[in-house]
N, C-alpha and C positions, 0 to 999 in steps of 0.2 A: 504494500500500500504506500509506504513512504517513498519508494522509487517512483511510482506512477504519479503521485501527488507532486513531487519535486519537478519532474519533467513537464507536467501539465502547467504548473505554476510559472516556470521559466518560459515555456512556450507562449503562454498568454501575455506575459510581460513584453516579450520581444515582438509579438504580433501587434501590440499597442504602439510600440516604437515605429514599426513599419507603417502602421496606419497613420501615424503623425506625419511621416515623410510624404505619404501619399496625399494626405489632406492638404499639406502645404503646397504640393504641386497643383492640386485642384483649385485652391484658393488663388493661385497666380495664373489662372488660365488666360486672363485678359491683361496681364502685366506685360508692358512693352519690353521686348528683348529678354524675357525670362528664360532661363535654362533649367529644365527639369532635373530633379535630383534622383539618382538611381540607388536602389537598395536591393539586397539579396539575403536569403537565409543561409547560414553556414553552420556546420556541426562543430562544437567545441567540447572537448573532453573536460569533465569536472575533476580537478586535481584535489587530492586529499587522502586521508587514511582509508585503507581498505582496497578492495578490488576496483579497477576502473570500469564500473558498470553503469555510470551515469554520463549522459551526453546532453549538453544544452543546445538548443536551437537559438543561434545568435544572429541578430540583424547586422550585416556588414555593409558599410558604405562603398558603393562602386563609383563614387564621384558624381559627375554631372553629365547629362546628355548634351553634347556640343553640336548636334545637328541644327541646321538653320530653321528658323521659323518662317512663316509666310509673310509676304509684304502687303501692307495696307497703304494704299496711296491716298494721302490726305490733302495734298495740294498746299499745305501750310508751309510758309517759307522757312520756318525754323524746325521743321521735322526732317530728320535724316535717318537713313538706314545704312548699315555697313554693307558695302558691295562685296559679297564673298566672305573671306576670312578677315579677322581683325577685331580690334576693340577700341572704344573711346576711353580716354584716360580722364578720370575724375579724382577729386579729392574726397576721401572718405571722412566720416565723422571723427576718426582718429587723427586726421591731418595727413595721412599717408596716401600715396598714389594707389588707385584701384582701377579696375577695368569693368566696363559695362557695355552692353549692346543697345541700351536705351538711348535713342537719339531724339527724344522729345525735348528740344532745347527752348530756353526762354531767357529773357534778361530781367533780373530782379530789380527791386527798388534801389539797390546800391550800385547798379550798373554792371553787375557780374553776370557772365554767361553761365547758366546752370542747366541741369537736367530738370525734368518734370518733378523729380523728388527733391529738388533744392540743392543738389550736390554741385559744387563749383566744377566747371569744365576746365581742364588744364591745357595750357598752351606751351610755347617754347620757354617761357619764363615764369611759369606758375599759373594761378587762376587768371582767366581772361577777363580783363576789365574793359567795358565798352563805354566810350565817351558819348555824350548826348548826340543823337543821330536822327535823321529823317528816314533813312533806309539802311537796313542791315542785310548783308549777303554773306553766305558761307559757301565757298567753292567745293568742288568734288574732292580736292586735295586737303580740305580742312581750313583753307585760308579764310580769315574773317576780315571783311571789308565793310566800311561804313561811309555813308555820305553825311557829312556834318550838317547841322542846321544852317540853312541859308546858302548852302553851296549849290553849284550847278549840278544838273542831273547826271553828268558824266564824271563828276569829281569824287571818285571813290578812293578812299584811303585805307591801305592795309593796316589793320590793328594788331593782329596776332594770327596764329595758326593752331587749330585744334590738334592736340597731340594724339596721333593714331599709332597703335602698336599691333604686333602680331606674334606674340610669343607662342611656343609649342603648347597645345592644349593639355598635353600630359603633365606639364609643369604647373598648371593652374589649379588652385583650390578655391572653393567658394566659402566666404565668411558668413557669419550669422546675419550680416546686413544685406546679403544677397549679391555682394560685389565679389569679383574675382581678384586674386593676387597670386604672385609667384610663390610657390611653396618654400623656396629658399630665402624669401624676403628681399630678393634683388628687385631692381626696377628695369622693366623692359625698355629697350631703346626704340626711338621712333622708326616707323617703317613707311617709306615713301610709296610703297606699292599698295597700301591700304587706301581705299577711296570710299566716298560717300554717295548715296543716292538721295537727291533732294526731293522733298515733298512726299516722303514715304516713311513708314515706321515698321520695324520688324516685330511681328507678334510673338507671343510665347510659343515655344516648341512643345508644350504639353499636349498630348493626345487625349482629348476629353473622353472618348469612348473607352480607350484602354484604362484610363485612370479610374473611371466610374466602375468598370468591371473589376478592377483590382480592389476597389473599396468594398464591393460586395464579397469578393473572395476572402479578404482579410477579416471581414466581419463574421463570416461563417467559420473561419479557422478559430477565431477567438471564442465563439460559442462552443465549438468542439472541445477546446481546452477546458472551458468552464464545466461542461458536462462530465469530462473525465475527472475533474476535482470533486464534483458532486457524487459521482459513482464511488470514488475512493472514500468519501465520507460515509456513504451508505454501507459500504463493505466494512468499514471500521466499526460502525454502530452494530451491524449484524454480528461481527466477531465478538464484540463485547457482550452482547446478549447471550451468545452461545457459551462463552466462558462462565457467565453467571449461572447458567443452567447446569453446567457440568460441575 
């Protein structure tokens, strides 16, 4: 009884962790540039005194799904999608460089170019500051140009350039903030081959149907573990009654 109860208990706990990852993917179904998290169940021997008769079912992280999401053409001047591989460099809440595929840019009240989530977009010299302007343009190569107030229509001035990088995806890890960073803590160098598609946003790469089916499957697995624990409890009660009779 003890063995079955232990295995069922650990299995239920790990199923809840897997369900949390799955639910997070589902919640970000409409998040711009989101990359789905991957998880799988693995067998792990329980170390301790006695014979190695117990095996835990442990949820292992398989990183993120780096496949591209679909493109939604918005026509908005400050909406951009990465053309192929690559990342937009932003400043995370910790002040360090981080990478995202979310190209829904805007200019905040302080004149900084930010993402839709309010993260400063980095250029060649740090966060990109935009002076007062009548028109703002961002080229395919990330070049930021403005037409100052009162200037002629063709008087565009280059302000900065959005930093675009393309590190190997196997070296990237996702943080709790949803941003990616190099696993070794280094900073990726700019890559001139990365380009932007204007007037478009990359959607999340989460497959809604697969994620919903996975939710149902995990819920059934959790119920199975609970039933095993209930059966173990019933067996324990029956055994106790038999011992009292004897």
